[in-house]
TORKOL-4160 file (C-alpha; in steps of 0.2 Angstrom, whole numbers, padded with zeros to 4 digits, m for minus):
435
<pt num="1" X="0939" Y="m0045" Z="0377"/>
<pt num="2" X="0940" Y="m0037" Z="0395"/>
<pt num="3" X="0956" Y="m0029" Z="0399"/>
<pt num="4" X="0956" Y="m0031" Z="0418"/>
<pt num="5" X="0952" Y="m0044" Z="0431"/>
<pt num="6" X="0938" Y="m0032" Z="0437"/>
<pt num="7" X="0929" Y="m0035" Z="0420"/>
<pt num="8" X="0932" Y="m0054" Z="0419"/>
<pt num="9" X="0917" Y="m0064" Z="0424"/>
<pt num="10" X="0912" Y="m0082" Z="0426"/>
<pt num="11" X="0926" Y="m0090" Z="0436"/>
<pt num="12" X="0923" Y="m0084" Z="0454"/>
<pt num="13" X="0929" Y="m0101" Z="0461"/>
<pt num="14" X="0947" Y="m0098" Z="0455"/>
<pt num="15" X="0948" Y="m0079" Z="0452"/>
<pt num="16" X="0936" Y="m0072" Z="0466"/>
<pt num="17" X="0940" Y="m0057" Z="0476"/>
<pt num="18" X="0949" Y="m0067" Z="0490"/>
<pt num="19" X="0957" Y="m0081" Z="0480"/>
<pt num="20" X="0976" Y="m0084" Z="0481"/>
<pt num="21" X="0977" Y="m0083" Z="0462"/>
<pt num="22" X="0969" Y="m0066" Z="0461"/>
<pt num="23" X="0980" Y="m0060" Z="0474"/>
<pt num="24" X="0996" Y="m0066" Z="0465"/>
<pt num="25" X="0990" Y="m0058" Z="0448"/>
<pt num="26" X="0986" Y="m0041" Z="0456"/>
<pt num="27" X="1003" Y="m0041" Z="0464"/>
<pt num="28" X="1011" Y="m0045" Z="0448"/>
<pt num="29" X="1018" Y="m0061" Z="0455"/>
<pt num="30" X="1013" Y="m0072" Z="0441"/>
<pt num="31" X="1017" Y="m0091" Z="0443"/>
<pt num="32" X="1018" Y="m0103" Z="0429"/>
<pt num="33" X="1000" Y="m0109" Z="0425"/>
<pt num="34" X="0991" Y="m0122" Z="0415"/>
<pt num="35" X="0974" Y="m0115" Z="0411"/>
<pt num="36" X="0962" Y="m0130" Z="0408"/>
<pt num="37" X="0944" Y="m0128" Z="0403"/>
<pt num="38" X="0931" Y="m0130" Z="0389"/>
<pt num="39" X="0931" Y="m0119" Z="0373"/>
<pt num="40" X="0924" Y="m0102" Z="0376"/>
<pt num="41" X="0927" Y="m0101" Z="0395"/>
<pt num="42" X="0940" Y="m0087" Z="0395"/>
<pt num="43" X="0957" Y="m0095" Z="0395"/>
<pt num="44" X="0964" Y="m0084" Z="0381"/>
<pt num="45" X="0955" Y="m0069" Z="0388"/>
<pt num="46" X="0963" Y="m0072" Z="0405"/>
<pt num="47" X="0980" Y="m0073" Z="0397"/>
<pt num="48" X="0977" Y="m0056" Z="0388"/>
<pt num="49" X="0973" Y="m0048" Z="0405"/>
<pt num="50" X="0989" Y="m0055" Z="0413"/>
<pt num="51" X="0998" Y="m0048" Z="0397"/>
<pt num="52" X="0991" Y="m0031" Z="0400"/>
<pt num="53" X="0995" Y="m0031" Z="0418"/>
<pt num="54" X="1012" Y="m0038" Z="0416"/>
<pt num="55" X="1017" Y="m0025" Z="0402"/>
<pt num="56" X="1013" Y="m0011" Z="0414"/>
<pt num="57" X="1025" Y="m0019" Z="0426"/>
<pt num="58" X="1039" Y="m0020" Z="0413"/>
<pt num="59" X="1037" Y="m0038" Z="0410"/>
<pt num="60" X="1038" Y="m0045" Z="0392"/>
<pt num="61" X="1023" Y="m0055" Z="0386"/>
<pt num="62" X="1026" Y="m0067" Z="0371"/>
<pt num="63" X="1012" Y="m0077" Z="0363"/>
<pt num="64" X="1014" Y="m0093" Z="0353"/>
<pt num="65" X="1001" Y="m0105" Z="0347"/>
<pt num="66" X="1005" Y="m0124" Z="0347"/>
<pt num="67" X="0995" Y="m0126" Z="0331"/>
<pt num="68" X="1007" Y="m0116" Z="0321"/>
<pt num="69" X="1023" Y="m0114" Z="0331"/>
<pt num="70" X="1038" Y="m0125" Z="0329"/>
<pt num="71" X="1052" Y="m0130" Z="0341"/>
<pt num="72" X="1064" Y="m0118" Z="0334"/>
<pt num="73" X="1051" Y="m0104" Z="0337"/>
<pt num="74" X="1051" Y="m0109" Z="0356"/>
<pt num="75" X="1070" Y="m0109" Z="0356"/>
<pt num="76" X="1071" Y="m0092" Z="0349"/>
<pt num="77" X="1059" Y="m0085" Z="0362"/>
<pt num="78" X="1069" Y="m0093" Z="0376"/>
<pt num="79" X="1085" Y="m0086" Z="0369"/>
<pt num="80" X="1077" Y="m0069" Z="0368"/>
<pt num="81" X="1071" Y="m0071" Z="0386"/>
<pt num="82" X="1088" Y="m0076" Z="0392"/>
<pt num="83" X="1096" Y="m0060" Z="0384"/>
<pt num="84" X="1082" Y="m0049" Z="0392"/>
<pt num="85" X="1085" Y="m0057" Z="0409"/>
<pt num="86" X="1104" Y="m0056" Z="0408"/>
<pt num="87" X="1105" Y="m0038" Z="0400"/>
<pt num="88" X="1090" Y="m0029" Z="0406"/>
<pt num="89" X="1084" Y="m0039" Z="0421"/>
<pt num="90" X="1067" Y="m0041" Z="0412"/>
<pt num="91" X="1056" Y="m0056" Z="0415"/>
<pt num="92" X="1047" Y="m0064" Z="0401"/>
<pt num="93" X="1030" Y="m0073" Z="0401"/>
<pt num="94" X="1027" Y="m0085" Z="0387"/>
<pt num="95" X="1009" Y="m0089" Z="0383"/>
<pt num="96" X="1006" Y="m0106" Z="0373"/>
<pt num="97" X="0989" Y="m0108" Z="0367"/>
<pt num="98" X="0983" Y="m0126" Z="0364"/>
<pt num="99" X="0998" Y="m0132" Z="0373"/>
<pt num="100" X="0992" Y="m0150" Z="0371"/>
<pt num="101" X="0996" Y="m0149" Z="0353"/>
<pt num="102" X="1015" Y="m0150" Z="0357"/>
<pt num="103" X="1022" Y="m0167" Z="0359"/>
<pt num="104" X="1031" Y="m0173" Z="0374"/>
<pt num="105" X="1048" Y="m0169" Z="0367"/>
<pt num="106" X="1043" Y="m0152" Z="0362"/>
<pt num="107" X="1036" Y="m0149" Z="0379"/>
<pt num="108" X="1053" Y="m0154" Z="0387"/>
<pt num="109" X="1061" Y="m0139" Z="0378"/>
<pt num="110" X="1052" Y="m0128" Z="0392"/>
<pt num="111" X="1058" Y="m0138" Z="0407"/>
<pt num="112" X="1075" Y="m0131" Z="0412"/>
<pt num="113" X="1070" Y="m0113" Z="0408"/>
<pt num="114" X="1054" Y="m0114" Z="0418"/>
<pt num="115" X="1064" Y="m0122" Z="0432"/>
<pt num="116" X="1077" Y="m0108" Z="0433"/>
<pt num="117" X="1064" Y="m0094" Z="0430"/>
<pt num="118" X="1070" Y="m0088" Z="0413"/>
<pt num="119" X="1052" Y="m0089" Z="0407"/>
<pt num="120" X="1035" Y="m0090" Z="0416"/>
<pt num="121" X="1025" Y="m0102" Z="0406"/>
<pt num="122" X="1006" Y="m0100" Z="0404"/>
<pt num="123" X="0998" Y="m0114" Z="0394"/>
<pt num="124" X="0980" Y="m0115" Z="0388"/>
<pt num="125" X="0972" Y="m0132" Z="0384"/>
<pt num="126" X="0955" Y="m0140" Z="0382"/>
<pt num="127" X="0962" Y="m0157" Z="0385"/>
<pt num="128" X="0965" Y="m0165" Z="0402"/>
<pt num="129" X="0983" Y="m0159" Z="0406"/>
<pt num="130" X="0986" Y="m0175" Z="0416"/>
<pt num="131" X="0986" Y="m0185" Z="0399"/>
<pt num="132" X="0992" Y="m0171" Z="0387"/>
<pt num="133" X="1005" Y="m0162" Z="0397"/>
<pt num="134" X="1022" Y="m0169" Z="0401"/>
<pt num="135" X="1022" Y="m0174" Z="0420"/>
<pt num="136" X="1038" Y="m0165" Z="0423"/>
<pt num="137" X="1032" Y="m0149" Z="0416"/>
<pt num="138" X="1015" Y="m0151" Z="0425"/>
<pt num="139" X="1024" Y="m0152" Z="0442"/>
<pt num="140" X="1032" Y="m0135" Z="0439"/>
<pt num="141" X="1015" Y="m0127" Z="0435"/>
<pt num="142" X="0999" Y="m0123" Z="0444"/>
<pt num="143" X="0984" Y="m0131" Z="0435"/>
<pt num="144" X="0969" Y="m0119" Z="0435"/>
<pt num="145" X="0953" Y="m0127" Z="0431"/>
<pt num="146" X="0941" Y="m0116" Z="0422"/>
<pt num="147" X="0923" Y="m0121" Z="0421"/>
<pt num="148" X="0909" Y="m0119" Z="0409"/>
<pt num="149" X="0902" Y="m0101" Z="0410"/>
<pt num="150" X="0886" Y="m0101" Z="0420"/>
<pt num="151" X="0870" Y="m0093" Z="0412"/>
<pt num="152" X="0872" Y="m0078" Z="0423"/>
<pt num="153" X="0890" Y="m0075" Z="0417"/>
<pt num="154" X="0884" Y="m0078" Z="0399"/>
<pt num="155" X="0870" Y="m0065" Z="0401"/>
<pt num="156" X="0883" Y="m0052" Z="0408"/>
<pt num="157" X="0895" Y="m0055" Z="0394"/>
<pt num="158" X="0881" Y="m0054" Z="0381"/>
<pt num="159" X="0874" Y="m0038" Z="0389"/>
<pt num="160" X="0892" Y="m0030" Z="0388"/>
<pt num="161" X="0893" Y="m0035" Z="0370"/>
<pt num="162" X="0876" Y="m0028" Z="0366"/>
<pt num="163" X="0880" Y="m0011" Z="0374"/>
<pt num="164" X="0897" Y="m0010" Z="0365"/>
<pt num="165" X="0887" Y="m0012" Z="0349"/>
<pt num="166" X="0874" Y="0002" Z="0354"/>
<pt num="167" X="0860" Y="m0011" Z="0353"/>
<pt num="168" X="0846" Y="m0007" Z="0365"/>
<pt num="169" X="0838" Y="m0021" Z="0376"/>
<pt num="170" X="0819" Y="m0022" Z="0377"/>
<pt num="171" X="0810" Y="m0031" Z="0391"/>
<pt num="172" X="0792" Y="m0035" Z="0393"/>
<pt num="173" X="0787" Y="m0023" Z="0379"/>
<pt num="174" X="0796" Y="m0008" Z="0386"/>
<pt num="175" X="0814" Y="m0001" Z="0384"/>
<pt num="176" X="0826" Y="m0009" Z="0397"/>
<pt num="177" X="0841" Y="0001" Z="0393"/>
<pt num="178" X="0846" Y="0015" Z="0383"/>
<pt num="179" X="0863" Y="0023" Z="0378"/>
<pt num="180" X="0870" Y="0021" Z="0361"/>
<pt num="181" X="0889" Y="0019" Z="0363"/>
<pt num="182" X="0894" Y="0008" Z="0348"/>
<pt num="183" X="0898" Y="0015" Z="0331"/>
<pt num="184" X="0888" Y="0001" Z="0322"/>
<pt num="185" X="0871" Y="0008" Z="0326"/>
<pt num="186" X="0876" Y="0026" Z="0322"/>
<pt num="187" X="0882" Y="0021" Z="0305"/>
<pt num="188" X="0866" Y="0012" Z="0302"/>
<pt num="189" X="0850" Y="0020" Z="0296"/>
<pt num="190" X="0841" Y="0009" Z="0309"/>
<pt num="191" X="0841" Y="0009" Z="0328"/>
<pt num="192" X="0843" Y="m0010" Z="0333"/>
<pt num="193" X="0834" Y="m0017" Z="0348"/>
<pt num="194" X="0835" Y="m0034" Z="0355"/>
<pt num="195" X="0822" Y="m0043" Z="0367"/>
<pt num="196" X="0828" Y="m0047" Z="0384"/>
<pt num="197" X="0821" Y="m0064" Z="0382"/>
<pt num="198" X="0832" Y="m0067" Z="0366"/>
<pt num="199" X="0848" Y="m0063" Z="0376"/>
<pt num="200" X="0842" Y="m0075" Z="0390"/>
<pt num="201" X="0838" Y="m0089" Z="0377"/>
<pt num="202" X="0855" Y="m0086" Z="0369"/>
<pt num="203" X="0864" Y="m0088" Z="0386"/>
<pt num="204" X="0855" Y="m0104" Z="0389"/>
<pt num="205" X="0858" Y="m0112" Z="0372"/>
<pt num="206" X="0877" Y="m0108" Z="0370"/>
<pt num="207" X="0881" Y="m0121" Z="0383"/>
<pt num="208" X="0893" Y="m0110" Z="0393"/>
<pt num="209" X="0903" Y="m0106" Z="0377"/>
<pt num="210" X="0905" Y="m0087" Z="0376"/>
<pt num="211" X="0913" Y="m0088" Z="0359"/>
<pt num="212" X="0897" Y="m0097" Z="0353"/>
<pt num="213" X="0886" Y="m0085" Z="0361"/>
<pt num="214" X="0895" Y="m0069" Z="0354"/>
<pt num="215" X="0895" Y="m0077" Z="0337"/>
<pt num="216" X="0877" Y="m0081" Z="0338"/>
<pt num="217" X="0873" Y="m0063" Z="0343"/>
<pt num="218" X="0884" Y="m0056" Z="0330"/>
<pt num="219" X="0876" Y="m0066" Z="0316"/>
<pt num="220" X="0858" Y="m0061" Z="0322"/>
<pt num="221" X="0862" Y="m0043" Z="0322"/>
<pt num="222" X="0871" Y="m0043" Z="0305"/>
<pt num="223" X="0857" Y="m0053" Z="0297"/>
<pt num="224" X="0844" Y="m0041" Z="0303"/>
<pt num="225" X="0853" Y="m0026" Z="0298"/>
<pt num="226" X="0857" Y="m0034" Z="0281"/>
<pt num="227" X="0838" Y="m0038" Z="0278"/>
<pt num="228" X="0833" Y="m0020" Z="0283"/>
<pt num="229" X="0846" Y="m0013" Z="0270"/>
<pt num="230" X="0840" Y="m0024" Z="0256"/>
<pt num="231" X="0822" Y="m0024" Z="0259"/>
<pt num="232" X="0814" Y="m0010" Z="0269"/>
<pt num="233" X="0805" Y="m0018" Z="0284"/>
<pt num="234" X="0787" Y="m0015" Z="0288"/>
<pt num="235" X="0783" Y="m0010" Z="0306"/>
<pt num="236" X="0777" Y="m0027" Z="0313"/>
<pt num="237" X="0780" Y="m0037" Z="0329"/>
<pt num="238" X="0798" Y="m0039" Z="0325"/>
<pt num="239" X="0801" Y="m0022" Z="0318"/>
<pt num="240" X="0797" Y="m0005" Z="0325"/>
<pt num="241" X="0794" Y="0010" Z="0315"/>
<pt num="242" X="0811" Y="0018" Z="0319"/>
<pt num="243" X="0821" Y="0002" Z="0320"/>
<pt num="244" X="0824" Y="m0016" Z="0320"/>
<pt num="245" X="0819" Y="m0028" Z="0334"/>
<pt num="246" X="0829" Y="m0045" Z="0336"/>
<pt num="247" X="0818" Y="m0058" Z="0344"/>
<pt num="248" X="0821" Y="m0075" Z="0352"/>
<pt num="249" X="0817" Y="m0083" Z="0335"/>
<pt num="250" X="0831" Y="m0073" Z="0326"/>
<pt num="251" X="0844" Y="m0078" Z="0339"/>
<pt num="252" X="0840" Y="m0097" Z="0337"/>
<pt num="253" X="0841" Y="m0095" Z="0319"/>
<pt num="254" X="0858" Y="m0087" Z="0321"/>
<pt num="255" X="0864" Y="m0101" Z="0331"/>
<pt num="256" X="0860" Y="m0114" Z="0318"/>
<pt num="257" X="0861" Y="m0128" Z="0331"/>
<pt num="258" X="0852" Y="m0145" Z="0330"/>
<pt num="259" X="0846" Y="m0143" Z="0348"/>
<pt num="260" X="0834" Y="m0128" Z="0345"/>
<pt num="261" X="0819" Y="m0140" Z="0346"/>
<pt num="262" X="0826" Y="m0147" Z="0362"/>
<pt num="263" X="0837" Y="m0137" Z="0373"/>
<pt num="264" X="0852" Y="m0148" Z="0376"/>
<pt num="265" X="0861" Y="m0134" Z="0385"/>
<pt num="266" X="0847" Y="m0130" Z="0397"/>
<pt num="267" X="0838" Y="m0137" Z="0412"/>
<pt num="268" X="0827" Y="m0149" Z="0401"/>
<pt num="269" X="0843" Y="m0158" Z="0395"/>
<pt num="270" X="0848" Y="m0162" Z="0413"/>
<pt num="271" X="0831" Y="m0166" Z="0419"/>
<pt num="272" X="0828" Y="m0178" Z="0405"/>
<pt num="273" X="0844" Y="m0188" Z="0407"/>
<pt num="274" X="0841" Y="m0188" Z="0426"/>
<pt num="275" X="0824" Y="m0195" Z="0423"/>
<pt num="276" X="0831" Y="m0209" Z="0411"/>
<pt num="277" X="0844" Y="m0213" Z="0423"/>
<pt num="278" X="0832" Y="m0215" Z="0438"/>
<pt num="279" X="0819" Y="m0224" Z="0428"/>
<pt num="280" X="0832" Y="m0237" Z="0423"/>
<pt num="281" X="0839" Y="m0238" Z="0441"/>
<pt num="282" X="0821" Y="m0241" Z="0447"/>
<pt num="283" X="0818" Y="m0255" Z="0434"/>
<pt num="284" X="0804" Y="m0246" Z="0425"/>
<pt num="285" X="0806" Y="m0251" Z="0407"/>
<pt num="286" X="0791" Y="m0241" Z="0401"/>
<pt num="287" X="0797" Y="m0224" Z="0409"/>
<pt num="288" X="0815" Y="m0228" Z="0403"/>
<pt num="289" X="0809" Y="m0229" Z="0385"/>
<pt num="290" X="0798" Y="m0213" Z="0386"/>
<pt num="291" X="0813" Y="m0202" Z="0393"/>
<pt num="292" X="0824" Y="m0209" Z="0379"/>
<pt num="293" X="0812" Y="m0205" Z="0366"/>
<pt num="294" X="0809" Y="m0187" Z="0373"/>
<pt num="295" X="0828" Y="m0184" Z="0371"/>
<pt num="296" X="0831" Y="m0192" Z="0354"/>
<pt num="297" X="0816" Y="m0185" Z="0346"/>
<pt num="298" X="0820" Y="m0168" Z="0353"/>
<pt num="299" X="0837" Y="m0169" Z="0344"/>
<pt num="300" X="0848" Y="m0175" Z="0358"/>
<pt num="301" X="0865" Y="m0182" Z="0352"/>
<pt num="302" X="0863" Y="m0201" Z="0353"/>
<pt num="303" X="0882" Y="m0203" Z="0358"/>
<pt num="304" X="0879" Y="m0192" Z="0373"/>
<pt num="305" X="0865" Y="m0204" Z="0379"/>
<pt num="306" X="0876" Y="m0219" Z="0374"/>
<pt num="307" X="0890" Y="m0212" Z="0385"/>
<pt num="308" X="0879" Y="m0210" Z="0400"/>
<pt num="309" X="0873" Y="m0228" Z="0397"/>
<pt num="310" X="0891" Y="m0234" Z="0398"/>
<pt num="311" X="0893" Y="m0225" Z="0415"/>
<pt num="312" X="0876" Y="m0233" Z="0421"/>
<pt num="313" X="0882" Y="m0250" Z="0417"/>
<pt num="314" X="0896" Y="m0250" Z="0430"/>
<pt num="315" X="0889" Y="m0237" Z="0442"/>
<pt num="316" X="0871" Y="m0245" Z="0445"/>
<pt num="317" X="0872" Y="m0263" Z="0438"/>
<pt num="318" X="0891" Y="m0267" Z="0441"/>
<pt num="319" X="0895" Y="m0285" Z="0445"/>
<pt num="320" X="0876" Y="m0290" Z="0446"/>
<pt num="321" X="0877" Y="m0292" Z="0427"/>
<pt num="322" X="0895" Y="m0290" Z="0420"/>
<pt num="323" X="0888" Y="m0291" Z="0402"/>
<pt num="324" X="0879" Y="m0274" Z="0405"/>
<pt num="325" X="0895" Y="m0265" Z="0401"/>
<pt num="326" X="0898" Y="m0275" Z="0385"/>
<pt num="327" X="0880" Y="m0271" Z="0380"/>
<pt num="328" X="0883" Y="m0252" Z="0383"/>
<pt num="329" X="0900" Y="m0251" Z="0374"/>
<pt num="330" X="0892" Y="m0261" Z="0359"/>
<pt num="331" X="0877" Y="m0249" Z="0359"/>
<pt num="332" X="0889" Y="m0234" Z="0358"/>
<pt num="333" X="0899" Y="m0242" Z="0344"/>
<pt num="334" X="0883" Y="m0245" Z="0335"/>
<pt num="335" X="0877" Y="m0227" Z="0337"/>
<pt num="336" X="0894" Y="m0221" Z="0331"/>
<pt num="337" X="0893" Y="m0232" Z="0315"/>
<pt num="338" X="0876" Y="m0228" Z="0309"/>
<pt num="339" X="0870" Y="m0213" Z="0318"/>
<pt num="340" X="0852" Y="m0206" Z="0319"/>
<pt num="341" X="0838" Y="m0211" Z="0316"/>
<pt num="342" X="0844" Y="m0230" Z="0313"/>
<pt num="343" X="0853" Y="m0230" Z="0330"/>
<pt num="344" X="0837" Y="m0226" Z="0340"/>
<pt num="345" X="0832" Y="m0245" Z="0341"/>
<pt num="346" X="0850" Y="m0249" Z="0347"/>
<pt num="347" X="0849" Y="m0237" Z="0362"/>
<pt num="348" X="0831" Y="m0243" Z="0365"/>
<pt num="349" X="0837" Y="m0261" Z="0367"/>
<pt num="350" X="0851" Y="m0256" Z="0378"/>
<pt num="351" X="0839" Y="m0245" Z="0389"/>
<pt num="352" X="0827" Y="m0259" Z="0391"/>
<pt num="353" X="0841" Y="m0272" Z="0395"/>
<pt num="354" X="0847" Y="m0260" Z="0409"/>
<pt num="355" X="0830" Y="m0257" Z="0416"/>
<pt num="356" X="0827" Y="m0276" Z="0417"/>
<pt num="357" X="0845" Y="m0280" Z="0424"/>
<pt num="358" X="0848" Y="m0283" Z="0442"/>
<pt num="359" X="0857" Y="m0269" Z="0451"/>
<pt num="360" X="0873" Y="m0268" Z="0462"/>
<pt num="361" X="0883" Y="m0253" Z="0467"/>
<pt num="362" X="0896" Y="m0263" Z="0476"/>
<pt num="363" X="0911" Y="m0259" Z="0465"/>
<pt num="364" X="0905" Y="m0240" Z="0464"/>
<pt num="365" X="0905" Y="m0239" Z="0483"/>
<pt num="366" X="0921" Y="m0248" Z="0485"/>
<pt num="367" X="0930" Y="m0236" Z="0473"/>
<pt num="368" X="0923" Y="m0221" Z="0482"/>
<pt num="369" X="0929" Y="m0228" Z="0498"/>
<pt num="370" X="0947" Y="m0230" Z="0491"/>
<pt num="371" X="0946" Y="m0212" Z="0484"/>
<pt num="372" X="0940" Y="m0206" Z="0501"/>
<pt num="373" X="0955" Y="m0215" Z="0509"/>
<pt num="374" X="0967" Y="m0206" Z="0498"/>
<pt num="375" X="0959" Y="m0189" Z="0501"/>
<pt num="376" X="0960" Y="m0191" Z="0520"/>
<pt num="377" X="0977" Y="m0198" Z="0521"/>
<pt num="378" X="0989" Y="m0186" Z="0530"/>
<pt num="379" X="1008" Y="m0185" Z="0525"/>
<pt num="380" X="1017" Y="m0194" Z="0511"/>
<pt num="381" X="1007" Y="m0209" Z="0504"/>
<pt num="382" X="1014" Y="m0226" Z="0509"/>
<pt num="383" X="1027" Y="m0234" Z="0498"/>
<pt num="384" X="1024" Y="m0250" Z="0489"/>
<pt num="385" X="1029" Y="m0265" Z="0500"/>
<pt num="386" X="1046" Y="m0272" Z="0495"/>
<pt num="387" X="1040" Y="m0289" Z="0491"/>
<pt num="388" X="1027" Y="m0282" Z="0478"/>
<pt num="389" X="1041" Y="m0273" Z="0468"/>
<pt num="390" X="1049" Y="m0281" Z="0453"/>
<pt num="391" X="1068" Y="m0283" Z="0453"/>
<pt num="392" X="1074" Y="m0282" Z="0435"/>
<pt num="393" X="1092" Y="m0277" Z="0441"/>
<pt num="394" X="1105" Y="m0284" Z="0453"/>
<pt num="395" X="1105" Y="m0268" Z="0463"/>
<pt num="396" X="1086" Y="m0269" Z="0465"/>
<pt num="397" X="1088" Y="m0287" Z="0471"/>
<pt num="398" X="1101" Y="m0281" Z="0483"/>
<pt num="399" X="1090" Y="m0268" Z="0490"/>
<pt num="400" X="1077" Y="m0281" Z="0494"/>
<pt num="401" X="1065" Y="m0278" Z="0479"/>
<pt num="402" X="1054" Y="m0293" Z="0477"/>
<pt num="403" X="1061" Y="m0302" Z="0492"/>
<pt num="404" X="1049" Y="m0315" Z="0500"/>
<pt num="405" X="1036" Y="m0313" Z="0487"/>
<pt num="406" X="1025" Y="m0329" Z="0484"/>
<pt num="407" X="1020" Y="m0333" Z="0466"/>
<pt num="408" X="1002" Y="m0338" Z="0469"/>
<pt num="409" X="1000" Y="m0351" Z="0454"/>
<pt num="410" X="1014" Y="m0362" Z="0462"/>
<pt num="411" X="1004" Y="m0365" Z="0477"/>
<pt num="412" X="0989" Y="m0377" Z="0478"/>
<pt num="413" X="0983" Y="m0370" Z="0494"/>
<pt num="414" X="0978" Y="m0351" Z="0497"/>
<pt num="415" X="0993" Y="m0340" Z="0500"/>
<pt num="416" X="0994" Y="m0329" Z="0515"/>
<pt num="417" X="1002" Y="m0313" Z="0509"/>
<pt num="418" X="0999" Y="m0295" Z="0511"/>
<pt num="419" X="0996" Y="m0284" Z="0496"/>
<pt num="420" X="0991" Y="m0267" Z="0505"/>
<pt num="421" X="1004" Y="m0255" Z="0513"/>
<pt num="422" X="1007" Y="m0259" Z="0531"/>
<pt num="423" X="0997" Y="m0243" Z="0536"/>
<pt num="424" X="0981" Y="m0251" Z="0528"/>
<pt num="425" X="0984" Y="m0269" Z="0533"/>
<pt num="426" X="0967" Y="m0277" Z="0536"/>
<pt num="427" X="0957" Y="m0262" Z="0528"/>
<pt num="428" X="0942" Y="m0268" Z="0518"/>
<pt num="429" X="0935" Y="m0255" Z="0506"/>
<pt num="430" X="0920" Y="m0266" Z="0501"/>
<pt num="431" X="0913" Y="m0264" Z="0519"/>
<pt num="432" X="0903" Y="m0248" Z="0523"/>
<pt num="433" X="0914" Y="m0236" Z="0532"/>
<pt num="434" X="0908" Y="m0228" Z="0548"/>
<pt num="435" X="0907" Y="m0209" Z="0548"/>
């Protein structure tokens, strides 16, 4: 793992040179953070970098994993942090890996201590913190959204690993880099080389997961070294006279992924799903079936296609055919029940249904208009009008909750009643907004 922010790659949006978070970390003013991102994007690595930096500044850094730690473990850490702060004026940073594994009551344990500064909390999670982290705790932390690593970032990470192993990179039939720095190649009787194309392919296939990429690289190197020790390899295309060459095929074999025949992590994956989406939107049932088959026969996960169809049902068909959403959810359940190859005809039926269905984006546009309204609102959001609030207690009734509300089913004629806040009175989100 990298030890400094200078070596940390792939998250320029939140940790770039001019970002607020980087400035805070470099000045050792670490706020409470929730690191949210997919597996292998660098959450734990970032926490280790913060740990190395904080230890130099005299701050304690304690690590717990929510998969194994209990509430008593947390209380012990907090008790130690209180003693350190009171006796030695030392701050404590508490890193909780997989924080979403703690239930809400366990997360409540942190609340008063994060509030008063006894501990600075850093939590890492692959789940949406809006649903998995206590709202009160979430309000006391800054949520940092880490993204899937780009292909360029993955290539940089893999090159760094290759250099640390002492493996040399070959590009276009000639040596691309030299310098044996790792101990592995020195202890081996073979010099190990890897094709530049093999690293590039690995960067594409690991789907932004650095852990998957590094494990795949490690397996490929170990397998080739083991094969060379067991059976002397002849100088062929894949093995030079003075060493072993790792090719693109070896890297793919090391990944052991079902998507080797069809690059689910690369550009072809997104091109095909885009073509399927646009073919259904354009009501071309032949093209829709073709792109569906290209994906399924290439090894695409049928549940991924089914999820995209559920989205399409509401985004592009909407209220023009409300049964489309039922069809999509049923197709997803059918694929989940029986899997490939039997579920292919279920997806084919759903795709043809969608291609033939009428299209409407009325709801999609209206909801986007509502989101835009919320984003552009300045100041506090308007309160819920009093007449729309429930009044289960006498105090709330005395405060005017529910006063003047007309219960619609009791009226034969239409009820004239406002349901939007006063500031938005008369606003129609279903009409195209002028820009």
